[in-house]
C-alpha positions in Angstrom: 109.8 177.4 145.0 109.8 178.7 141.4 107.7 176.9 138.8 109.8 174.2 137.2 110.7 174.2 133.5 110.8 170.6 132.1 112.4 171.5 128.8 114.9 168.8 127.8 113.4 166.3 130.2 112.0 162.9 129.1 109.3 161.6 131.3 107.4 158.3 131.4 103.9 158.6 132.9 102.5 155.2 133.9 98.8 154.7 134.2 96.2 156.5 131.9 93.7 157.4 134.6 92.8 160.8 136.0 96.3 161.4 137.5 98.2 160.1 134.5 96.3 162.3 132.0 96.6 165.4 134.2 100.4 164.9 134.8 101.0 164.2 131.1 99.3 167.4 129.9 100.9 169.6 132.5 104.4 168.2 131.8 104.1 168.7 128.1 102.8 172.2 128.6 105.9 173.0 130.7 108.3 171.7 128.1 108.6 168.0 128.8 108.8 165.1 126.3 106.1 162.8 127.6 105.2 159.1 127.0 101.9 158.0 128.6 101.9 154.3 129.1 99.2 151.9 130.2 99.3 148.1 130.1 95.6 148.0 129.2 94.7 148.2 125.5 92.9 151.5 124.8 91.3 152.7 121.6 93.4 155.8 120.9 90.7 157.2 118.5 88.3 157.8 121.4 88.2 161.0 123.5 90.5 162.3 125.0 93.4 160.5 123.3 93.5 162.3 119.9 93.5 165.7 121.7 96.3 164.5 124.0 98.3 163.2 121.1 97.8 166.5 119.3 99.3 168.3 122.3 102.4 166.2 122.1 101.8 163.3 124.4 103.0 160.0 123.0 100.6 157.2 123.8 101.8 153.6 124.3 98.9 151.4 125.3 98.6 147.6 125.5 102.2 146.8 126.4 104.7 147.8 129.0 108.3 146.9 127.9 111.3 147.9 129.9 112.7 149.7 126.9 110.2 152.5 127.6 112.7 153.5 130.3 115.5 154.1 127.9 116.7 157.7 128.1 114.0 158.6 130.7 114.8 161.2 133.3 111.8 160.8 135.5 109.1 158.2 136.0 105.6 159.4 137.1 103.4 156.5 138.2 99.7 157.0 138.9 98.6 156.3 142.5 97.2 152.9 141.6 100.4 151.7 140.0 102.2 149.3 142.4 105.9 149.8 143.0 106.2 146.0 142.6 105.3 145.7 139.0 108.3 144.9 136.6 108.7 148.3 135.0 108.7 150.1 138.4 111.3 147.7 139.7 113.3 148.3 136.6 113.1 152.0 137.1 114.5 151.6 140.6 117.3 149.4 139.4 118.3 152.0 136.8 118.2 154.7 139.5 115.6 156.7 137.7 113.9 159.3 139.9 110.2 158.3 140.6 107.8 161.2 141.3 104.1 160.9 142.2 101.6 163.1 140.3 101.3 165.3 143.4 105.1 165.8 143.4 104.7 167.1 139.8 101.9 169.4 140.9 104.0 170.8 143.7 106.7 171.8 141.2 104.2 173.6 138.9 102.7 175.9 141.4 103.6 178.8 143.8 100.5 178.3 145.9 100.5 177.3 149.5 99.8 173.5 149.8 97.5 172.4 152.6 97.7 168.6 152.8 95.2 166.3 154.3 95.8 162.6 154.9 94.7 159.8 157.2 92.9 156.5 156.8 89.5 158.0 157.2 87.9 161.5 157.1 90.1 162.9 154.4 87.4 163.9 152.0 85.2 165.6 154.6 88.2 167.5 156.1 89.5 168.5 152.7 86.2 169.7 151.4 85.5 171.6 154.6 88.9 173.2 154.6 88.5 174.2 150.9 85.2 176.0 151.8 86.8 177.8 154.7 89.7 179.0 152.4 87.3 180.2 149.7 85.3 182.1 152.3 88.5 183.7 153.5 88.9 185.2 150.0 92.0 183.1 149.0 92.2 181.8 145.4 91.6 178.1 146.2 91.6 174.8 144.4 90.6 171.5 146.0 91.9 168.2 144.6 94.3 165.4 145.0 92.6 162.1 145.8 89.2 163.7 144.9 88.1 165.2 141.7 90.5 165.9 138.8 94.2 165.5 138.9 96.1 167.9 141.2 98.7 168.9 138.6 95.9 170.1 136.3 94.3 172.2 139.1 97.5 173.5 140.8 99.4 174.3 137.6 100.7 177.9 137.5 98.8 179.2 140.5 100.4 182.3 141.9 101.9 183.0 145.3 99.1 183.8 147.8 96.7 181.1 146.4 95.9 177.9 148.1 95.9 174.2 147.0 93.9 172.1 149.5 94.9 168.5 148.7 93.5 165.2 149.9 96.6 162.9 149.7 96.5 159.1 149.9 99.4 157.0 151.0 99.8 155.9 147.4 100.2 159.6 146.3 102.6 160.4 149.1 105.0 157.5 148.9 106.8 159.0 145.8 106.9 162.6 146.9 110.4 164.1 147.1 110.4 167.9 147.5 106.7 168.7 148.0 106.4 171.1 150.9 103.1 171.7 152.8 102.4 175.0 154.4 100.2 173.1 156.8 99.4 169.4 156.9 97.4 166.9 159.0 97.3 163.2 159.7 93.7 162.5 160.8 94.2 158.9 162.0 96.0 155.7 161.0 94.3 152.4 161.1 94.8 149.2 159.1 94.2 149.7 155.3 96.0 149.1 152.0 98.2 146.4 153.6 98.1 144.6 150.3 100.2 147.5 149.0 102.3 148.5 152.0 102.5 145.1 153.7 103.1 146.5 157.2 101.5 149.2 159.3 104.9 150.7 159.8 105.4 151.2 156.0 101.8 152.5 155.7 102.4 155.0 158.4 105.7 156.1 157.0 104.0 156.8 153.6 101.5 159.0 155.4 104.2 160.8 157.4 105.8 162.0 154.2 103.2 164.7 154.1 105.3 166.6 156.6 108.6 166.1 154.8 110.4 169.4 154.0 108.4 171.5 156.5 110.2 174.1 158.5 109.3 175.9 161.7 107.1 178.4 159.8 104.9 175.5 158.6 102.3 173.6 160.7 102.1 169.9 161.4 98.6 169.0 162.8 98.4 165.7 164.6 95.5 163.7 166.1 96.3 163.6 169.8 93.8 160.7 170.3 95.7 158.4 167.9 98.7 156.9 169.6 100.6 156.2 166.4 100.0 159.7 165.1 100.7 161.5 168.4 104.1 159.8 168.7 105.1 161.3 165.3 105.6 164.7 167.0 109.2 163.9 167.7 109.9 163.5 164.0 108.4 166.8 163.0 110.4 169.7 161.6 107.3 171.9 161.4 105.5 173.5 164.4 103.2 170.9 166.0 99.6 171.5 166.9 97.2 168.9 168.1 93.4 168.2 168.0 91.5 166.0 170.3 87.9 165.0 171.2 89.0 163.3 174.4 91.1 165.8 176.3 92.5 169.3 176.3 95.7 169.8 174.3 98.5 172.2 175.1 98.2 173.9 171.8 95.7 173.3 169.1 92.0 172.6 169.3 89.8 170.3 171.3 86.1 169.6 172.2 85.0 169.9 175.8 81.5 170.1 177.1 80.2 169.8 173.5 82.1 173.0 172.5 84.9 173.2 170.0 87.7 175.3 171.5 90.9 176.8 170.0 93.9 177.1 172.3 96.8 179.3 171.3 99.5 180.8 173.5 97.5 179.8 176.6 94.3 181.5 175.5 91.1 179.7 174.7 88.7 180.8 172.0 85.3 179.3 171.4 85.0 178.2 167.8 81.4 176.9 168.0 79.2 174.5 169.8 78.7 170.9 168.6 74.9 171.6 168.3 75.7 174.3 165.7 77.1 171.7 163.3 75.1 169.8 160.7 77.7 166.9 160.9 77.3 164.3 163.6 79.5 161.7 165.2 82.8 162.2 167.1 84.8 161.4 163.9 83.2 164.5 162.3 84.1 166.6 165.3 87.7 165.6 164.8 87.4 166.5 161.1 86.0 170.0 162.0 88.8 170.6 164.6 91.5 169.6 162.0 90.1 171.8 159.3 89.8 174.7 161.8 93.4 174.4 162.8 94.7 174.1 159.2 92.8 177.3 158.3 93.9 179.1 161.4 97.5 178.1 160.6 97.4 180.1 157.4 95.9 183.2 159.0 92.1 182.6 158.6 90.1 184.6 161.3 88.1 182.5 163.7 84.8 184.2 162.7 85.2 182.9 159.1 86.1 179.4 160.3 83.0 179.5 162.6 80.6 180.6 159.9 81.7 177.9 157.5 81.6 175.1 160.1 78.0 176.1 161.0 76.9 176.0 157.4 78.7 172.9 156.1 76.4 170.0 155.4 79.0 167.3 154.7 80.0 165.4 151.6 78.2 162.9 149.4 78.5 159.2 150.5 79.7 159.9 154.0 76.8 159.5 156.5 74.6 161.2 154.0 71.0 161.4 154.9 69.0 160.2 151.9 65.4 160.0 152.8 62.9 159.2 155.6 60.3 156.6 154.8 57.6 155.9 157.5 59.8 157.5 160.2 62.8 155.3 159.2 65.9 157.3 158.0 68.1 155.9 155.3 71.8 156.8 155.3 74.4 156.4 152.5 77.9 155.8 153.9 79.3 154.2 150.8 82.6 155.9 151.4 83.2 153.5 154.3 85.5 151.3 152.3 87.3 149.8 155.4 86.3 148.6 158.8 87.6 151.7 160.7 85.4 154.0 158.6 82.4 151.7 159.2 83.2 151.7 162.9 83.1 155.5 163.0 79.7 155.4 161.3 78.3 152.9 163.8 79.6 155.1 166.6 77.5 158.0 165.4 74.3 156.1 166.2 72.8 155.1 169.5 71.7 151.7 168.1 68.6 150.2 166.3 70.4 149.9 162.9 69.7 147.8 159.9 73.2 147.6 158.4 74.0 146.8 154.8 77.6 145.8 154.6 80.0 143.8 152.4 81.7 144.2 149.0 85.2 143.5 147.8 87.0 142.2 150.8 90.2 144.0 151.8 90.9 141.2 154.3 91.4 143.6 157.3 90.5 142.2 160.7 86.8 142.2 161.5 86.7 141.6 165.3 86.3 145.2 166.4 83.8 146.1 163.7 81.6 143.1 164.4 81.8 143.6 168.2 80.4 147.1 167.8 77.9 145.9 165.2 76.6 143.4 167.8 75.8 146.4 170.1 74.3 148.7 167.5 72.8 146.5 164.8 69.4 144.8 164.9 69.7 143.2 161.5 72.9 142.7 159.3 72.3 142.4 155.6 75.4 141.2 153.7 76.1 141.7 150.0 79.0 141.0 147.6 82.2 138.9 147.7 82.9 139.4 151.4 79.7 137.9 152.6 81.1 134.5 153.7 83.9 136.0 155.8 81.7 138.7 157.2 78.9 136.2 158.2 81.4 134.0 160.0 82.8 137.0 161.9 79.3 138.3 162.7 78.2 135.0 164.2 81.4 134.8 166.2 80.6 138.3 167.6 77.1 137.2 168.6 75.0 138.7 165.8 72.0 136.5 165.3 69.9 138.2 162.6 72.0 138.0 159.5 70.5 138.1 156.0 72.2 137.9 152.6 71.1 139.2 149.2 74.0 138.0 147.0 75.2 140.7 144.7 72.0 142.6 144.7 71.9 146.1 146.2 68.2 146.4 145.3 67.5 143.2 147.1 69.3 144.5 150.2 67.5 147.8 150.2 64.1 146.2 149.6 64.7 143.7 152.4 65.7 146.5 154.8 62.5 148.3 153.9 60.4 145.3 154.5 61.7 144.8 158.1 62.5 148.4 159.2 60.3 150.2 161.7 60.9 153.3 163.8 63.1 154.0 165.7 65.3 151.9 163.4 67.6 153.5 160.7 68.9 151.8 157.6 72.6 152.4 157.0 74.7 151.4 154.0 78.3 151.3 155.5 80.0 148.5 153.6 83.4 148.2 155.4 84.6 147.1 152.0 85.7 148.5 148.6 83.2 148.3 145.8 85.0 146.7 143.0 83.2 143.3 143.1 80.0 145.1 142.1 80.7 148.7 141.0 83.4 150.9 139.4 83.9 152.8 142.7 82.2 153.7 146.0 80.5 156.8 144.3 78.7 154.6 141.9 77.7 152.2 144.7 76.4 155.1 146.8 74.4 156.6 143.9 72.8 153.2 143.1 71.8 152.9 146.8 70.3 156.4 146.8 68.5 155.8 143.5 66.8 152.6 144.9 65.8 154.4 148.2 64.5 157.5 146.3 62.5 155.2 144.0 60.6 153.6 146.8 
């Protein structure tokens, strides 16, 4: 696809966050007439607003009137913008095309797009895949749901380069023509139901990552996830699978603690599980997915193997922080839902002191607490979710439950006072962070700061 010229197009960008700023600047640069709108009042004299205005972006903050849609050719909402707010409903009623910021990015680049989505594991897989592609010598940018806006990074990249994009359901639901050279759905478990309302709608948003693929493109599916595996019949791209539970007809799997690539009936050893710095079956899945995606675009197995063996993971995902008196402290702040926290618990044999809680997404707790009852010696609850979490924990048979209100320091110091080897202390909240922090990154860094100050 040739890079699109937006000359003569009037665009309304809604949401002045990372995505909104990136989309606005990219669209203006490519000829568009852009209004950036946010319902929040913002001081336009502060950075970066004067610079954006000087580049031609019109700023409308503090109100959101339907008249902003007059004459608009395309609406570009930031991922956090709900399709149910009045101005979005008005755009639909006026039949104005709605594009996500990643749709804009896809129209401003000639690079191959490698897309990664799923409920959990996206950031680890995306980061790992990016490292593989860089080692393969391809001009590579990594972005999307991590880092800076994708349109800012992907803009004007030439053919032969690679965009490795972590894509959330929010980013995917308003894609139209975006075409991925290779894409993966890692898993689908309950999340964001306050936005999508049903699992079917949530899964359908994820599945848009494969939209517009042809037989020369690769659709990578998790064979162990029933909902994902059954998507194979909808695919227009070539389907490969990954599995940690059984051999797959074509793709990659783990068997006897080895990661194996199977193509055209031939098996090739990628590496052994013991060669990896990552641990837990969910991380083996992430490694298999990244290996398949890289192989799909021609990366030799020896390069994939070398990167897998050297990759040490991402911040806030089962990140080893420090050992104090033979007790290891782990930061898993990125576990913002119960499925992510379950995967963290599964990586340990037991004897955990678990710090959990935060802003409650109201997802079911039964499976999480059932596993916690097997793995956790002491459960320390923080934040707004504590009442519901304590009730579910007692129902599951957990007896040692402590609470420290809205104090992370209190939780860490309590854990330190009771932890003895062979126990480990794990922050894996199973909640988002917005009751106490700006984001999960801030929460994780606060946790690490307290641990490192002990």
